[in-house]
Backbone as XML, in Angstrom:
<?xml version="1.0"?>
<chain id="A" units="angstrom">
  <residue number="1" name="UNK">
    <atom name="N" x="23.174" y="-31.281" z="33.086"/>
    <atom name="CA" x="23.199" y="-29.842" z="33.002"/>
    <atom name="C" x="23.625" y="-29.398" z="31.620"/>
  </residue>
  <residue number="2" name="UNK">
    <atom name="N" x="23.124" y="-28.262" z="31.238"/>
    <atom name="CA" x="23.479" y="-27.707" z="29.952"/>
    <atom name="C" x="24.852" y="-27.050" z="29.979"/>
  </residue>
  <residue number="3" name="UNK">
    <atom name="N" x="25.199" y="-26.539" z="28.870"/>
    <atom name="CA" x="26.504" y="-25.892" z="28.731"/>
    <atom name="C" x="26.575" y="-24.609" z="29.537"/>
  </residue>
  <residue number="4" name="UNK">
    <atom name="N" x="25.500" y="-23.857" z="29.571"/>
    <atom name="CA" x="25.478" y="-22.570" z="30.272"/>
    <atom name="C" x="24.801" y="-22.761" z="31.626"/>
  </residue>
  <residue number="5" name="UNK">
    <atom name="N" x="25.577" y="-22.703" z="32.653"/>
    <atom name="CA" x="25.044" y="-22.906" z="33.989"/>
    <atom name="C" x="24.334" y="-21.651" z="34.498"/>
  </residue>
  <residue number="6" name="UNK">
    <atom name="N" x="24.858" y="-20.506" z="34.148"/>
    <atom name="CA" x="24.309" y="-19.242" z="34.623"/>
    <atom name="C" x="23.827" y="-18.431" z="33.427"/>
  </residue>
  <residue number="7" name="UNK">
    <atom name="N" x="23.079" y="-17.392" z="33.689"/>
    <atom name="CA" x="22.554" y="-16.550" z="32.621"/>
    <atom name="C" x="23.602" y="-15.571" z="32.090"/>
  </residue>
  <residue number="8" name="UNK">
    <atom name="N" x="23.206" y="-14.857" z="31.035"/>
    <atom name="CA" x="24.097" y="-13.896" z="30.378"/>
    <atom name="C" x="24.556" y="-12.822" z="31.353"/>
  </residue>
  <residue number="9" name="UNK">
    <atom name="N" x="23.656" y="-12.366" z="32.202"/>
    <atom name="CA" x="23.989" y="-11.301" z="33.146"/>
    <atom name="C" x="25.115" y="-11.682" z="34.087"/>
  </residue>
  <residue number="10" name="UNK">
    <atom name="N" x="25.141" y="-12.949" z="34.487"/>
    <atom name="CA" x="26.201" y="-13.421" z="35.370"/>
    <atom name="C" x="27.561" y="-13.287" z="34.700"/>
  </residue>
  <residue number="11" name="UNK">
    <atom name="N" x="27.667" y="-13.730" z="33.461"/>
    <atom name="CA" x="28.941" y="-13.670" z="32.743"/>
    <atom name="C" x="29.333" y="-12.236" z="32.435"/>
  </residue>
  <residue number="12" name="UNK">
    <atom name="N" x="28.349" y="-11.395" z="32.132"/>
    <atom name="CA" x="28.640" y="-9.991" z="31.872"/>
    <atom name="C" x="29.199" y="-9.332" z="33.124"/>
  </residue>
  <residue number="13" name="UNK">
    <atom name="N" x="28.560" y="-9.589" z="34.271"/>
    <atom name="CA" x="29.065" y="-9.015" z="35.520"/>
    <atom name="C" x="30.448" y="-9.551" z="35.852"/>
  </residue>
  <residue number="14" name="UNK">
    <atom name="N" x="30.691" y="-10.825" z="35.575"/>
    <atom name="CA" x="32.015" y="-11.401" z="35.841"/>
    <atom name="C" x="33.082" y="-10.718" z="34.995"/>
  </residue>
  <residue number="15" name="UNK">
    <atom name="N" x="32.760" y="-10.435" z="33.730"/>
    <atom name="CA" x="33.714" y="-9.736" z="32.858"/>
    <atom name="C" x="33.960" y="-8.318" z="33.344"/>
  </residue>
  <residue number="16" name="UNK">
    <atom name="N" x="32.890" y="-7.635" z="33.752"/>
    <atom name="CA" x="33.061" y="-6.270" z="34.245"/>
    <atom name="C" x="33.875" y="-6.257" z="35.530"/>
  </residue>
  <residue number="17" name="UNK">
    <atom name="N" x="33.651" y="-7.257" z="36.399"/>
    <atom name="CA" x="34.439" y="-7.331" z="37.623"/>
    <atom name="C" x="35.901" y="-7.599" z="37.312"/>
  </residue>
  <residue number="18" name="UNK">
    <atom name="N" x="36.150" y="-8.466" z="36.343"/>
    <atom name="CA" x="37.525" y="-8.782" z="35.965"/>
    <atom name="C" x="38.229" y="-7.574" z="35.367"/>
  </residue>
  <residue number="19" name="UNK">
    <atom name="N" x="37.465" y="-6.700" z="34.723"/>
    <atom name="CA" x="38.043" y="-5.513" z="34.092"/>
    <atom name="C" x="37.976" y="-4.307" z="35.014"/>
  </residue>
  <residue number="20" name="UNK">
    <atom name="N" x="37.742" y="-4.520" z="36.288"/>
    <atom name="CA" x="37.710" y="-3.423" z="37.239"/>
    <atom name="C" x="36.441" y="-2.598" z="37.145"/>
  </residue>
  <residue number="21" name="UNK">
    <atom name="N" x="35.349" y="-3.189" z="36.684"/>
    <atom name="CA" x="34.088" y="-2.478" z="36.582"/>
    <atom name="C" x="34.021" y="-1.522" z="35.408"/>
  </residue>
  <residue number="22" name="UNK">
    <atom name="N" x="34.988" y="-1.602" z="34.510"/>
    <atom name="CA" x="35.026" y="-0.699" z="33.367"/>
    <atom name="C" x="33.853" y="-0.979" z="32.438"/>
  </residue>
  <residue number="23" name="UNK">
    <atom name="N" x="33.176" y="0.036" z="32.054"/>
    <atom name="CA" x="32.043" y="-0.098" z="31.154"/>
    <atom name="C" x="32.450" y="0.450" z="29.788"/>
  </residue>
  <residue number="24" name="UNK">
    <atom name="N" x="32.289" y="-0.340" z="28.756"/>
    <atom name="CA" x="32.703" y="0.069" z="27.409"/>
    <atom name="C" x="31.606" y="0.922" z="26.774"/>
  </residue>
  <residue number="25" name="UNK">
    <atom name="N" x="31.629" y="2.180" z="27.082"/>
    <atom name="CA" x="30.625" y="3.110" z="26.580"/>
    <atom name="C" x="31.126" y="3.791" z="25.313"/>
  </residue>
  <residue number="26" name="UNK">
    <atom name="N" x="30.264" y="4.611" z="24.756"/>
    <atom name="CA" x="30.638" y="5.406" z="23.576"/>
    <atom name="C" x="31.818" y="6.318" z="23.922"/>
  </residue>
  <residue number="27" name="UNK">
    <atom name="N" x="31.813" y="6.880" z="25.118"/>
    <atom name="CA" x="32.907" y="7.763" z="25.525"/>
    <atom name="C" x="34.227" y="6.998" z="25.571"/>
  </residue>
  <residue number="28" name="UNK">
    <atom name="N" x="34.175" y="5.752" z="26.057"/>
    <atom name="CA" x="35.380" y="4.932" z="26.104"/>
    <atom name="C" x="35.929" y="4.708" z="24.706"/>
  </residue>
  <residue number="29" name="UNK">
    <atom name="N" x="35.058" y="4.315" z="23.759"/>
    <atom name="CA" x="35.517" y="4.024" z="22.406"/>
    <atom name="C" x="36.021" y="5.266" z="21.699"/>
  </residue>
  <residue number="30" name="UNK">
    <atom name="N" x="35.395" y="6.427" z="21.948"/>
    <atom name="CA" x="35.889" y="7.673" z="21.363"/>
    <atom name="C" x="37.291" y="7.978" z="21.876"/>
  </residue>
  <residue number="31" name="UNK">
    <atom name="N" x="37.483" y="7.877" z="23.185"/>
    <atom name="CA" x="38.796" y="8.156" z="23.780"/>
    <atom name="C" x="39.838" y="7.145" z="23.309"/>
  </residue>
  <residue number="32" name="UNK">
    <atom name="N" x="39.451" y="5.880" z="23.210"/>
    <atom name="CA" x="40.394" y="4.848" z="22.762"/>
    <atom name="C" x="40.801" y="5.081" z="21.312"/>
  </residue>
  <residue number="33" name="UNK">
    <atom name="N" x="39.858" y="5.474" z="20.461"/>
    <atom name="CA" x="40.173" y="5.744" z="19.054"/>
    <atom name="C" x="41.055" y="6.975" z="18.903"/>
  </residue>
  <residue number="34" name="UNK">
    <atom name="N" x="40.782" y="8.012" z="19.661"/>
    <atom name="CA" x="41.627" y="9.207" z="19.622"/>
    <atom name="C" x="43.044" y="8.861" z="20.052"/>
  </residue>
  <residue number="35" name="UNK">
    <atom name="N" x="43.165" y="8.060" z="21.108"/>
    <atom name="CA" x="44.486" y="7.641" z="21.572"/>
    <atom name="C" x="45.198" y="6.802" z="20.513"/>
  </residue>
  <residue number="36" name="UNK">
    <atom name="N" x="44.468" y="5.903" z="19.848"/>
    <atom name="CA" x="45.066" y="5.052" z="18.816"/>
    <atom name="C" x="45.520" y="5.879" z="17.613"/>
  </residue>
  <residue number="37" name="UNK">
    <atom name="N" x="44.714" y="6.860" z="17.204"/>
    <atom name="CA" x="45.087" y="7.720" z="16.075"/>
    <atom name="C" x="46.354" y="8.501" z="16.402"/>
  </residue>
  <residue number="38" name="UNK">
    <atom name="N" x="46.446" y="9.006" z="17.616"/>
    <atom name="CA" x="47.662" y="9.719" z="18.021"/>
    <atom name="C" x="48.877" y="8.792" z="18.004"/>
  </residue>
  <residue number="39" name="UNK">
    <atom name="N" x="48.682" y="7.568" z="18.467"/>
    <atom name="CA" x="49.778" y="6.595" z="18.475"/>
    <atom name="C" x="50.233" y="6.270" z="17.061"/>
  </residue>
  <residue number="40" name="UNK">
    <atom name="N" x="49.282" y="6.087" z="16.152"/>
    <atom name="CA" x="49.612" y="5.804" z="14.752"/>
    <atom name="C" x="50.406" y="6.957" z="14.147"/>
  </residue>
  <residue number="41" name="UNK">
    <atom name="N" x="49.952" y="8.179" z="14.382"/>
    <atom name="CA" x="50.642" y="9.349" z="13.834"/>
    <atom name="C" x="52.054" y="9.486" z="14.411"/>
  </residue>
  <residue number="42" name="UNK">
    <atom name="N" x="52.197" y="9.279" z="15.705"/>
    <atom name="CA" x="53.518" y="9.384" z="16.328"/>
    <atom name="C" x="54.468" y="8.317" z="15.792"/>
  </residue>
  <residue number="43" name="UNK">
    <atom name="N" x="53.955" y="7.111" z="15.602"/>
    <atom name="CA" x="54.791" y="6.027" z="15.085"/>
    <atom name="C" x="55.233" y="6.325" z="13.657"/>
  </residue>
  <residue number="44" name="UNK">
    <atom name="N" x="54.314" y="6.806" z="12.826"/>
    <atom name="CA" x="54.659" y="7.123" z="11.437"/>
    <atom name="C" x="55.711" y="8.225" z="11.372"/>
  </residue>
  <residue number="45" name="UNK">
    <atom name="N" x="55.530" y="9.260" z="12.159"/>
    <atom name="CA" x="56.487" y="10.371" z="12.157"/>
    <atom name="C" x="57.845" y="9.901" z="12.683"/>
  </residue>
  <residue number="46" name="UNK">
    <atom name="N" x="57.850" y="9.022" z="13.656"/>
    <atom name="CA" x="59.107" y="8.539" z="14.214"/>
    <atom name="C" x="59.863" y="7.635" z="13.243"/>
  </residue>
  <residue number="47" name="UNK">
    <atom name="N" x="59.165" y="6.959" z="12.358"/>
    <atom name="CA" x="59.830" y="6.040" z="11.438"/>
    <atom name="C" x="60.389" y="6.718" z="10.194"/>
  </residue>
  <residue number="48" name="UNK">
    <atom name="N" x="59.891" y="7.873" z="9.829"/>
    <atom name="CA" x="60.346" y="8.540" z="8.606"/>
    <atom name="C" x="61.820" y="8.950" z="8.676"/>
  </residue>
  <residue number="49" name="UNK">
    <atom name="N" x="62.327" y="9.511" z="9.774"/>
    <atom name="CA" x="63.743" y="9.904" z="9.802"/>
    <atom name="C" x="64.724" y="8.739" z="9.764"/>
  </residue>
  <residue number="50" name="UNK">
    <atom name="N" x="64.250" y="7.518" z="9.847"/>
    <atom name="CA" x="65.143" y="6.365" z="9.778"/>
    <atom name="C" x="65.846" y="6.323" z="8.423"/>
  </residue>
  <residue number="51" name="UNK">
    <atom name="N" x="65.165" y="6.768" z="7.376"/>
    <atom name="CA" x="65.754" y="6.791" z="6.038"/>
    <atom name="C" x="66.534" y="8.086" z="5.839"/>
  </residue>
  <residue number="52" name="UNK">
    <atom name="N" x="67.527" y="8.004" z="4.968"/>
    <atom name="CA" x="68.360" y="9.176" z="4.705"/>
    <atom name="C" x="67.597" y="10.220" z="3.894"/>
  </residue>
  <residue number="53" name="UNK">
    <atom name="N" x="66.864" y="9.781" z="2.893"/>
    <atom name="CA" x="66.106" y="10.692" z="2.037"/>
    <atom name="C" x="64.632" y="10.292" z="2.041"/>
  </residue>
  <residue number="54" name="UNK">
    <atom name="N" x="63.764" y="11.249" z="1.778"/>
    <atom name="CA" x="62.323" y="10.969" z="1.770"/>
    <atom name="C" x="61.963" y="9.982" z="0.671"/>
  </residue>
  <residue number="55" name="UNK">
    <atom name="N" x="62.762" y="9.940" z="-0.397"/>
    <atom name="CA" x="62.477" y="8.999" z="-1.478"/>
    <atom name="C" x="62.872" y="7.573" z="-1.113"/>
  </residue>
  <residue number="56" name="UNK">
    <atom name="N" x="63.677" y="7.430" z="-0.062"/>
    <atom name="CA" x="64.120" y="6.106" z="0.358"/>
    <atom name="C" x="63.279" y="5.522" z="1.484"/>
  </residue>
  <residue number="57" name="UNK">
    <atom name="N" x="62.243" y="6.208" z="1.879"/>
    <atom name="CA" x="61.394" y="5.727" z="2.967"/>
    <atom name="C" x="60.624" y="4.500" z="2.491"/>
  </residue>
  <residue number="58" name="UNK">
    <atom name="N" x="60.646" y="3.457" z="3.282"/>
    <atom name="CA" x="59.859" y="2.265" z="2.990"/>
    <atom name="C" x="58.448" y="2.509" z="3.538"/>
  </residue>
  <residue number="59" name="UNK">
    <atom name="N" x="57.599" y="3.073" z="2.698"/>
    <atom name="CA" x="56.266" y="3.491" z="3.129"/>
    <atom name="C" x="55.410" y="2.321" z="3.582"/>
  </residue>
  <residue number="60" name="UNK">
    <atom name="N" x="55.626" y="1.159" z="3.002"/>
    <atom name="CA" x="54.863" y="-0.018" z="3.410"/>
    <atom name="C" x="55.224" y="-0.407" z="4.847"/>
  </residue>
  <residue number="61" name="UNK">
    <atom name="N" x="56.496" y="-0.336" z="5.186"/>
    <atom name="CA" x="56.919" y="-0.630" z="6.552"/>
    <atom name="C" x="56.364" y="0.401" z="7.529"/>
  </residue>
  <residue number="62" name="UNK">
    <atom name="N" x="56.352" y="1.665" z="7.122"/>
    <atom name="CA" x="55.779" y="2.719" z="7.964"/>
    <atom name="C" x="54.292" y="2.452" z="8.192"/>
  </residue>
  <residue number="63" name="UNK">
    <atom name="N" x="53.582" y="2.085" z="7.125"/>
    <atom name="CA" x="52.148" y="1.805" z="7.232"/>
    <atom name="C" x="51.881" y="0.625" z="8.154"/>
  </residue>
  <residue number="64" name="UNK">
    <atom name="N" x="52.593" y="-0.483" z="7.943"/>
    <atom name="CA" x="52.367" y="-1.679" z="8.760"/>
    <atom name="C" x="52.728" y="-1.457" z="10.218"/>
  </residue>
  <residue number="65" name="UNK">
    <atom name="N" x="53.847" y="-0.809" z="10.461"/>
    <atom name="CA" x="54.267" y="-0.555" z="11.841"/>
    <atom name="C" x="53.302" y="0.387" z="12.543"/>
  </residue>
  <residue number="66" name="UNK">
    <atom name="N" x="52.835" y="1.404" z="11.840"/>
    <atom name="CA" x="51.882" y="2.348" z="12.427"/>
    <atom name="C" x="50.550" y="1.665" z="12.717"/>
  </residue>
  <residue number="67" name="UNK">
    <atom name="N" x="50.094" y="0.819" z="11.799"/>
    <atom name="CA" x="48.839" y="0.093" z="12.014"/>
    <atom name="C" x="48.957" y="-0.851" z="13.207"/>
  </residue>
  <residue number="68" name="UNK">
    <atom name="N" x="50.085" y="-1.520" z="13.313"/>
    <atom name="CA" x="50.307" y="-2.417" z="14.451"/>
    <atom name="C" x="50.319" y="-1.640" z="15.761"/>
  </residue>
  <residue number="69" name="UNK">
    <atom name="N" x="50.909" y="-0.467" z="15.757"/>
    <atom name="CA" x="50.919" y="0.371" z="16.956"/>
    <atom name="C" x="49.500" y="0.797" z="17.328"/>
  </residue>
  <residue number="70" name="UNK">
    <atom name="N" x="48.663" y="1.090" z="16.325"/>
    <atom name="CA" x="47.269" y="1.445" z="16.596"/>
    <atom name="C" x="46.485" y="0.297" z="17.198"/>
  </residue>
  <residue number="71" name="UNK">
    <atom name="N" x="46.680" y="-0.901" z="16.671"/>
    <atom name="CA" x="46.009" y="-2.084" z="17.221"/>
    <atom name="C" x="46.479" y="-2.334" z="18.650"/>
  </residue>
  <residue number="72" name="UNK">
    <atom name="N" x="47.776" y="-2.215" z="18.878"/>
    <atom name="CA" x="48.308" y="-2.396" z="20.231"/>
    <atom name="C" x="47.729" y="-1.357" z="21.189"/>
  </residue>
  <residue number="73" name="UNK">
    <atom name="N" x="47.533" y="-0.138" z="20.724"/>
    <atom name="CA" x="46.953" y="0.910" z="21.552"/>
    <atom name="C" x="45.518" y="0.581" z="21.943"/>
  </residue>
  <residue number="74" name="UNK">
    <atom name="N" x="44.721" y="0.106" z="20.976"/>
    <atom name="CA" x="43.328" y="-0.268" z="21.272"/>
    <atom name="C" x="43.298" y="-1.421" z="22.275"/>
  </residue>
  <residue number="75" name="UNK">
    <atom name="N" x="44.123" y="-2.433" z="22.057"/>
    <atom name="CA" x="44.145" y="-3.581" z="22.963"/>
    <atom name="C" x="44.611" y="-3.180" z="24.363"/>
  </residue>
  <residue number="76" name="UNK">
    <atom name="N" x="45.564" y="-2.272" z="24.448"/>
    <atom name="CA" x="46.019" y="-1.787" z="25.738"/>
    <atom name="C" x="44.914" y="-1.008" z="26.438"/>
  </residue>
  <residue number="77" name="UNK">
    <atom name="N" x="44.165" y="-0.217" z="25.680"/>
    <atom name="CA" x="43.052" y="0.535" z="26.258"/>
    <atom name="C" x="41.982" y="-0.408" z="26.801"/>
  </residue>
  <residue number="78" name="UNK">
    <atom name="N" x="41.715" y="-1.478" z="26.078"/>
    <atom name="CA" x="40.713" y="-2.441" z="26.552"/>
    <atom name="C" x="41.213" y="-3.169" z="27.792"/>
  </residue>
  <residue number="79" name="UNK">
    <atom name="N" x="42.482" y="-3.534" z="27.797"/>
    <atom name="CA" x="43.035" y="-4.320" z="28.905"/>
    <atom name="C" x="43.201" y="-3.499" z="30.181"/>
  </residue>
  <residue number="80" name="UNK">
    <atom name="N" x="43.636" y="-2.257" z="30.039"/>
    <atom name="CA" x="43.963" y="-1.474" z="31.245"/>
    <atom name="C" x="42.985" y="-0.346" z="31.522"/>
  </residue>
  <residue number="81" name="UNK">
    <atom name="N" x="42.162" y="-0.009" z="30.564"/>
    <atom name="CA" x="41.249" y="1.114" z="30.754"/>
    <atom name="C" x="41.908" y="2.419" z="30.372"/>
  </residue>
  <residue number="82" name="UNK">
    <atom name="N" x="41.122" y="3.459" z="30.408"/>
    <atom name="CA" x="41.614" y="4.796" z="30.054"/>
    <atom name="C" x="41.431" y="5.712" z="31.256"/>
  </residue>
  <residue number="83" name="UNK">
    <atom name="N" x="42.479" y="6.417" z="31.672"/>
    <atom name="CA" x="42.335" y="7.295" z="32.826"/>
    <atom name="C" x="41.394" y="8.476" z="32.566"/>
  </residue>
  <residue number="84" name="UNK">
    <atom name="N" x="41.253" y="8.884" z="31.314"/>
    <atom name="CA" x="40.413" y="10.051" z="31.040"/>
    <atom name="C" x="38.928" y="9.724" z="30.969"/>
  </residue>
  <residue number="85" name="UNK">
    <atom name="N" x="38.579" y="8.441" z="31.054"/>
    <atom name="CA" x="37.147" y="8.073" z="31.005"/>
    <atom name="C" x="36.707" y="7.630" z="32.371"/>
  </residue>
</chain>
């Protein structure tokens, strides 16, 4: 037997079943990106008051932490789905 026992459709349906039938449509990606952008903005705003003065803000840390929060938001959206879609 070859490496692929079943066709592409079988594996696609298995993935959709595993994800609760969630279909990754354009609407899903739009909603996930909007959610990620909001998460990035909230994280950046939350990290700025950590410093005493605006000149003492570690902007690189704010950027990296905000980007990581955005990636985590996208991955969470893929793993759990979005209630608004």
